[in-house]
Phi, psi and omega in degrees: 000337175288319185290326169306304171318306178295318171302322176291321176302313186288320182285330175290324183282340174275003176303339168300336185252002177292137176283337183201162174257168185279137176294161183303309187298344187266349188299308187297329185285319176294327178292320175302306181302317172304314173302322184290320178280358188293329185264312181283326181223077180297328174307304176299326178293323177294322179298311189294315186300319175303306180304319184286318191286326177289311183296316175303314174304312185301311181291332180291327188271327189242015190277351196270186200320152184258133172206129181278329191257167172290149175240139175270114183230160175245140176203160174258125189210158187247139185285130181245326170200156178261133189262304184207163183202142171221192187299327187247333190242151167218143178254127181206155173266138175239140173264122180294123178259331170233122184285155181269021179211168182252142179204094187290331182291309187284333179292343173274355178271134173242016177292146187293329191280000175249007174286138177261145184232144172246146170261114184246150170239155188214127184262124180047067180278174169283168180292120182242145171226163179295130182103344175296150178244123177239156158266117184252140161250109193222161180254102190250149174214170179306171185266013174307128180227174174301149186217112174221170178286127169099337181283172177284138188262088188286336175296312180304314180302312179296327172287325178293335171273003184061023176276122184263345186198156175227149186197181179243128189285123174270310177217156183199144179232114178292123181261331189199128168255077175267069188290137188279169180299318175298323172300320181289322176293320180297314186297333173287313192274316180312308182295337175289317191284334179306331178292340182271151178300325182247034179299324180295322174294317184292328176293319180292324186278331179280302194256353183068019182255117186257012183289335179279002173290132185275163175301322182290326176288328178291317182296328178290321179293326184283324182284347179261349186069027191255002185303326181289346174288338179253008179247118181296124180210195178311320179301315180287321178291327177288326179297313180298315174305311187288323181295314180284325178298318178302309187287328180285321178294318178302315180295323183288348172300313183264339183268334187227150174253028185287173171291160188296319187290326176298316184292319179299316184290325178290321183296318182294332179289311184296319172302319172297324176292326177287317175308312183303315184299316174303318176295333181287315179301322182284358179089007177062048176301162180295325176290331173286327176297312179303307179302318179300316177301315177295320175302318184284325181289322172303319174296314181297317174303322184285334184283316183282342173062038178274135178282134182200138180293154182296334179283329180297315182300318176302317174294327177296315178303317182293313183307308187295319176305317186277341173286316174297317187221089187292336181282356186298333185287347175277348181257144183297332180303317178295322177290326181289308186293317175289325177299316185296317176300320176293322176294322180296320175286330175277343179274327181267100178251153182286143195284138177259350178240139176294122184270009180277149180294164183295321178290330180283326174299321181290319180300326183265358185280122184290342183277002177239134187285125190290333191297344180296329191268132180282169174300327177289325186287324185285328183291326175291323171305317181287324178296317176297320184289327175295310180295330173296320177289316174305313187288318183295319169303312181296318182296313184296316180300312179302317181297317179294318185296305179303315180295320178299317182296315184286305184293313182291332172300314184291317179297316175303324175303314178294315175293323189247003173072017173193167179226150173253104185303324176292346185292337179298311185274331179288327185275346167295337174270311195283328183295307184297324187289319182291326192281314189264343181236303189297304184296311174306317178297318175303309195284331173297310183300317186291318185293316179295315179303317187295315179291327173301312182303316177291324173295322174293329180285325183289327188272000181063031177278140182301134187278351174294336178285001182283340190299308186299323183295312187291332169305315181294318186292311189263008182288329175286323180291323174298310190296334178290341175268001176291327167294322175305308181295327179293322179288330177292319182287326178300321184300336180293340183255358176276149182282163177049059185289318176222130173251124186265129184265143176281171179290329177288325174294326176294309173313309178303318184298324182292323176298319186291328178295318179301314182294321180299311184306312179303318178301317179298327178272359185304341177285342182265354185281127178296148183306324180290350185242011181298316183295313173300327181292326180284336174291312182295322176304308185301309183298321180293336177284332184306318181307316177302319182290312184302320187291321180293325177292318176298315179301322189285324172297318176302315179302325178282343181292123177293165169298128189270169175286171184300120169081001183266356179228128177302143176216171182232150176237132185234122170266114187280131174289112183229041178055220180284088179175190191222133173202121175236144181230136175252129185235139169220092178075227185270000184260161178195158177232141180247119165256107180075157191231011178073170189281166176215134176230110184061232173284346180275136181207128181293340167299311174294315186285316191246309194296307182301312178297328177293320176303321184287318180297328173274359177070027176282105179249357182228105170270114183272320178227142167235122184253127183245118186290316180193173195264054172257144180308315191284357170244332185245000184302333187255018186302308178309313184298319186291319183292321177287340174274334177236075193290347189258359182283147172273127176281130171241115180198154183252342185287173181308143180271035181277349172299129183299330179290335177285340190271356176285115183301341188282352184254138173285142178228125177240161173265169188269077172205169185074195176238162183218126181256122186223105172046053171093357181242136177258124178260110175252115184270109183277118192298153168271115189256002176285163180301153173299337176270010176293166186286168186290326185297323183284347174265018175304147174281105187263130184229140175243134180256144180209127181244017181097349185227315186236158179229141177234139178237117176257123192247000186049236187245027185300158183237186189300316177301318183290327174300317180295327181284322183293332177283327182296320185267003180063040182292146184288085183254356183292135189214147171286323184236129178241128170274109196302133179303147167046040173068007188099022178290166172283354182279353186232187174054060166288165182294323174301321174290322175295319177296319178298306182293319173053057182280144168293322182232122174251125183248130182255122180261086182220136177290148180301132176046050181284169184290338185269352183074018183280150345282155178295134180301326184287330180289317185299315185299322176304316174295309186300323178291338177285342184091011178283140171285138185248135170224141182230127188300327180292335178274313185248005181068214182300146181239126187240130179231124183261122177254129171233179176300341183267352184135220175216164186225130184252136172224150184236152191296309188290324187262327182241321185287318180215067185286049184268161184289336172286346181268349181295173182280127189251116169267173186283119176075005186283138172272123179280139181281108182301329181284000000 
């Protein structure tokens, strides 16, 4: 049985690397193979069961109707969480209660892991709270999102949350306001907590509601690596369980005369009940469910007194977590929580040396008469034992804490693409402080407040009088958070607040983690294998050293002559917009910046993370084709990030970023040589009153071997002028004008360019219907290969003296099953 469980866990954890899932027709065959392997090969049977279980759940959630475009549907759903809110818009998740299609099989299932969720947005909504049931009319589409290296993978996040569609509410009718007890308590306490200086953190610690945290506070939490302290997880539940368990054990010593074992078991049951109540208050988030499951499994093992190794118990807990939610391996929470447990188990080793003092040893030595020791000697012996226990506990705490801070910091860097260097020493201070002071005080304050609320309700006293009482109850919990808030503010003034890691550094970090784990296991290695063990650890450390040497070499490499140095061109997936990055080592050129909507910017969301992941630290030029939002919306963000970059643009200098005198500004004409690539700016010969699209900055790239033509949003009149003046526009690779609209890409223009590859920078299922099918057909008839960023994600082209090679994000860079294109309800064909 153990080998079956090990196989299931190992295969489920590796699901992040699967290229595809098993198709429906294959599942019965795999199930039969699993039964055949069950006795002779339980490890293989466990792996097959993981494939079957994950594939089955996926098809249950995503196997329904196919649609390329958004659909207007009506459905009944319950509000389960509020995601974000501003003055006009609110984003929230709903659990679908009445499907817009019929599925008798799924209707009979009541398992939580096959329930469907939608992520909805609503402009100027009515007041909505968790627990309400609405009849929605919404325009819904699939969960496909932009896909680039370094950026946040929203698709994977949605799958891990069982969200099958996203949409915009058009109309809604409230059917039921079945506010839960949790919601009623929140509505009563939240206004009271708002009066405290740290009320936002108190609200997050009690209810798991982080909506009160400001963007500035979130940034401080990210740069200190302290976000996990305000997100209810295993740490918080363990502290609550330990707190109430300790209180109940202390009370039972004086209140009951039962045998010791019965008191312990009863205290564990009541402490688990309090912890379950805390989980209910936090909204039973996914991380909370996992932690509760692990806690209850440990209780069950202790009750049935079954002997098992602590590693076996950890694997059993992992097995049940993945059985309940196979998609849990896609979320960072599972890796961080179980990673922390692994580090703790590796840090705490059974003592091989007796820690007792010589006096204590003498007392238990049968050769020495106990009667010879006086009462004073026994008191000294007990004091020494107590001192040794305290010192031993502090040593264990220190060994656990520094390993957790270091290894979890590296793990967070691997999962999130960056590290906060100060998080290591800050977490060494904050984790014990939260565990021993903040969380116990907060929970005790809330428990006392809840008792006071019940008493006031029973006595029919006006609850308004609870406000002054609440100030007294929560003031110590609020005071305990002041040092935490001071450290958060201090982090704004610390150097190296956040370090973004390149992909090479992340890969080196993986091997570094393995090397550290092996170093922690060196005590278990036989002495005759010490030499080979050191060799393995040294080899795992090599990528870190090699990465530094390669980086140093790139930094020292001078700008090269035309065509002598490999370079890359990346078409960034910025939905319905355009952004292109030229890269040579750590230097880059940006052509267009994607769109921006209010505080949201694709430059912040996609371009900057991509540059960081590729190690591009120096942007020499920023070229903006024209002053449309989908091309110039992120300009301010990029200029602020790269103040030394030279701007190249022909449109009005009304953009605030261009008025900064510290930035050089050039017009779109002439030629420019950049690190082995020639940029030829083709002038605009149309009249000044031509439309904005036709004034786009057209650039031809040439490296001595291959040519690329960047056209912005030019339309047919500008194309005709280019042909009339015999402009040199022939190119191997063409970025199709105006995203593939019918106002561009005339047949004469296509014939003149004659591209081998035509790239459409258009978002998936965009509102304009770009690229138009007849325009795509024109390029295909010309013999051009077609790629669209909305369909394949980021497009990267590597240029060498021998030509160029094209790779796309969804097909070559990250060809995993959860990165494929998701239409609304479409079942992806695993084959």
